[in-house]
N, C-alpha and C positions, 0 to 999 in steps of 0.2 A: 488897574494902575500898577505899574511895576514898582518893585521895592524902593528904588532910589528916588522915586517921585513922591513917596509918602513922607509924612511927618514922622521922624524917628524919635523914639524914646531913648534917651542917653543912659547907657549902663555906666553908672558912676562907681568906680572902685572905692571911693571914699564914703559912699552912702551907707546908711544903716540897712543891712541885708533884709531884715524883716519888713521894714517900711517899703523898700524897693519892691519886694516880692508882692506885697499887698497891692501896690500901684500897678504892677504888671498884670496881675490877675484881673484887676478892675478893667483893664483895657481890652481884655479878651483872651481866648485860648491860644491865638497865634498873633504875635505883636511884632511890628517893625521896630528894630532897635539899632542903635549906633554903638559899636564897639570902640575901644581906644584906637586912635589913628584915623577916626572918621569912617571906619569900615561898617557898611550896612549889612544887616542880617535879619532873618526872622527868628523869633524865639517862641517856643512852646511854654506855657505858663501853668498848666494844670497837669496832673499826673497822667491822665489818659492820653492827652495830646503829646506830652513828653515821650511816653512809651511808643506812641504811634510814630513820632519822628525818628526815634532811635532804632525802630525796627522796620522802617518804611522801605518797601521794595523799589521805590523810585528815587531814593536818596542814597548817596555813596559817600564814604570817607576819603575817596581818592581825589586829592586836590587838583589833579589834572583836569577835572571837570569844573573848576572854578575859574572863569575867564579873567577876573581881576588879578589872580595870582599867575596864571599861565601867560598873561600878556604883560606882566611886569608892573602892574599898578600897585602891587603890595610890596613895600621895600623889604630888603633882606634883614633889616634891623627892627622890623615891626615886633613889638614886645610879645606877641602871641605866636610868632612864626614857628617856634619849635613844636607847637601843639597842632599845627596844620600841615607841615611839610616834613617829609623824611621817608626812610626806607623801612621803618618798623611797622609792626602789625597795626598800631594805632592809626596809621595813615593809609591803610590799604582796604580794599573791599573784595568781596567774592572769594575766588579760589586763592588769590595771593594772601589774603588775610587768613584764611583757613590753614594754608601751608605754614606761615610764620607762627601762628598761634599754637599749632600742634607741636612745634619743637620745644616750647616751654611749658606746655600745659601739664605734663606729668608731674612736675614738681609742685603743683598747686592743687592737686586733687585731695580728697578728704583724708586719706590715710597718712600721707607724708606731712600734711599740715597739722593734723592732730598729734602726730609724733613729735612735733616741735613744742607742744604745750609745756613740758617740764623745763625746757631750755628758756622759753619766754618767761615762765614764772621765776626762774632763777635770776635772769637778767633784771626783771622788775624788782625783785627783792634786793639785789646788789645795788641798784640805783637808789632805792630808798634807804638802804643801810648807809650809803655814802653821804646822802643828804643829812641823815640823823647824826652821823659821826662828825659832821662839820660843826655842829653846835649851833648853827643858825636857826632862828625861829621863823624865818621867812625864806622862801625859795621861789625862783622862777620856774614854774612847773614845766613850761615848754622846754627851756634850756636844759634843765637838770633831770627831766624824766620823760616827757612826751617825745622829745626829739631823739635822745640816744636809744630808747627802747626799740622802735622799729628800724632804725639805722643799723644797729648791731645785728638784729635778726636777719634783715635782708642781705647784709654783707656776709653773714655766715652761710646763708642759702647759696649765694653766688660764689663764695670762696674768696672774697676780697680780704686781703691781709690787713691787720690792724694798722700797719704803717701807711696804708693808702686811704684810710677812712677820713682822716682830718682833711686831706687834700681834696677829696671828692666832696666833702661837706662844704668847704669854702666855695667850690665851683658851682655846686647846685644852688647854694644860697644866692650867688650872683645871678643865676639863671632865673630864679623865681622872684627876685626883687631887683629888676633892672634899674639902672640909673641913666647915665648919659648914653647918647646914640652910639652904637657900636658895641655896647656891653653884651648884648645878646649873642652876636657873632663870636665875640671873644670867649664868652663863657662856654658856648657850645663847642668851639674848637678846643678849648682846654679840657673839657670833659671827654671829648673823643680821644685826646692825647692820653689822658689817664687810663681810659678803657683799653686803648691800643696797647699800652704798657702792661695792663693786666692780662690781656689775651696772650701777649708774648711770654709773660711769666708762666701762665698756665700751660702754654704749649711746651715749655721747657720742663715743667713740673706739674703734671696733671693731678687733679684731686677728685674727691667724691663730692662734686658740687655742680651746680647748674651751668656755670661758665665752661667747665670742662666738657659737659654734655653738649653744649652748643658748639664748641670748637670741634668736637668729634663729628657732629652733624655737618659742619663746614668742610673739614679736612678729609674725612673718611667716606662720607656719604654724598657730598656735594649738594646738600639740600638748602643751602643759603649762601649768599655772597659775603665777602669780608665786611662790606658796608652794612649789610643786614645783620651780621653777627654783632658788630659794635653798637648799632642802633637798637637792637633788641636788648642788649645789656643796659644801654642807656634808659630805655623805657622801663624795664623791670626795676632798675635801681630807683628811678625817681618816683614811679607809681607805687613802689614798694615801701616808701617811707613818707612822702609829703602828705598824702591824703590821710594816712593813719595818725600822723602828728596832729593834724587838725581835728580828726575824729575824736581823739582823746581830749585835747584842750577844749574843744567846743562842748563836749558832753560834761566835762568837769565844771566848766563855767556855768552851764545851764543848771546843774545841780546845786552849785553854790549860790546861784541867784534864786533858786526855789528850794528853800530848806524843807518844805513839806514834801516835795518830790523826793528829796534825799532821804528824809525820815522814813518814807514808805519803803524805800529800797533797803535801808539798814534794818528795819523792823521785819521785813519779809523773811519767811522761811523757805520760799520757793528756790530750789537749787538753780533754776534757770534765770534768776532775776538779773544777774549781771550781763548775761548774753542779751536779754531783752532790753536792758538799759543801753547797751551798745547800739542796738538797732534803733531804739527810740532817739538816741542822740544823732544818728545818721538822718533819720526822718526830720527831726526838729531843727537841725542846723547842719545841713549838708556841707561837707568840707570842699566839695566841688560845686560852686554856685551855678555855673553855666557849663554844660557839656558842649565843647566845640569839636568839630564843625562838620556838617554834612552838606552835600551839594545836590541840587535837583538834576537828575539825568534827563528829564524831560518836563514839560509843563505839567503840573499836577495840582491837586487841590487837597489842602489839609485844614481841617476844622472850618470848612467853608471859605477858606482864603486861597486865592490862586497864587501858587509859587511858580515863577518862571524858570525855565531851564537855566542852569548855572548859578542860580541864586543860593547863597549859603543859609543854612538853617541850624539853629542851636536849640538846646533845651535848658530851661532855667530850673535846675534841680532843687535849689532852695525853695523856690516858689511852689514847685510840684510837691515837695515834702509837706507843705502846709496847706495843701488843697482842701478847702472846706467841703468840697463835694465828696471827698474820700474819708476824711477824718472828722470826728466830733471834737469841737473845741481844739483846733489844730495848733494853736499858739500856746498850749499848755503841755509841759513835759509830763508824760504818763507812761511809765514802762509797762503798765498792765493793759493798755488799750489793745483791742483785738486786731487793729490794723497796724501794729507796730512794724511789720515788714513791708507795708505798702508805701514804698518810697523808691526812688530811682537813683540814690546816691552812688550806686555802683554801675549805673547805666542800665541798658536793657538790650535784649536781642543778641545778635552775633558778637557785638563788641562789649558784652557784659564783662565787668572787670575780672581779669584772670586771677587776681590776688584777693578777691572778696573774702574767701574763707580765712586767709591769713590776717587781713585787716580786722575782721570781726573778732577773731581769737585774740589778737594783740590788744584790741580795745577792751574786750571783756576782762582779760587778765589785768590790764592796767587799772581799770576801775575797781575790781575786787581787791587788788593788792593795795592800792592807794587808800581807799576808804576803810579797808580792813586794818591798816596800820594807823591811820589818822581819821577816825569817823567824825571828829570835830573840826576838820579842815575848814578854813574860812578864807574868803577872798580878801586880798590886800590891795591897797591903792596902786595904780600905775599900769593896769592892763592896757596894752596897745593892740589894736586890730591890724591885720594885714591889709594892705591896699592893693587889691588884685581882682581882676575879673576871673582868673583861672582858679584861685584858691580862696577859701573863706575860713578864717580862723584868727589866731592871735600871734603877733610877733613876740609879745611877752605876756605872761600870765602869772603875776606874783600871788602867792598864797601864804597864809599864816598856818604853820604846822600845829600850833597849840589850840587853834580854834578860839571860841569865845568863852569867857569866864561866866560864872553864875550871874554876874550883873549885866551880861550882854556885851561887855566891852571887849574889843579886840586888843590883845597884848601888843606892846610896842616891840620893835626890834626885828 
């Protein structure tokens, strides 16, 4: 039976992600699902099947192999269109993907990322200093810490001037939280306009940054087109901050919900505990709930299910992170578990996240700096989750800086 003839499990962006993950796993390792807009796809629900999908030789990221898109049945304003169509490495397979990835990869290898540690630590301290200096006893952790930290870092890597950061933020926020029809196209066009202006400025005044390196690859070596240049910047910018924002907020939220898990971290003398906590946060609450989208190059079988040529396949990374076949007591946060890195939050195979080292480092530094400053940090009322298939996290995450008093009460204000 082909995909569209099956009963589809609706992926609801408003659903509790843990409950939805449990239901998906109950239905099997490869499940027929409905994405927003009535789009049908298969999804992998356990870690082994998710990794198989993301590394499968018969699946490609090239959307030219998706008949519904190629033949116009997917509208230009579909809310997930930016994740499935474009000229960046995210949307390519084989040699084209390797060519585009190689142009940016040097900036994200171990040595240059580790060299960023002092700067990341300084930015984290500056942000907490500003929060402390405000005199407020409650802050929105996302707005005042988790968002600006990775945004400032990736903008420095790319050489984006401070004057452009606020404009780009507004446009990226509109992209990941779409409203009325047409917002997606407008947001993408506006982002491309901002990045086009950045490219023009860097051509006039080159710097020691990734944008300049990509421009040189375009202008001097003819290794990518102008569209590929802009879309590569687009991808690096959005991937370089959105997932890390949610990695930080999701992990902090998990620790504030489980004070025993937080106490184990704070009491530990293991120098690698915050790095382990960052990975456990990725496993426990993947910031990317579903990895979109791959397409069958030919009829194939995955986890005993026939996938027909052209059918889209995704991987439910949140569900895979809590796979009981891989993790003991998977719905408990435990940074000491031996399987702490057995997750697919950064993908798998050729499309493994280029910025994984940077995201891990930023999350590690954020956790260590935050809880080093305020070990008694406590959750405040008013947290709001994102409503998205593509991202899993919080729109707002209020916290009390003073923590709880001896009587267990949360201070007002």
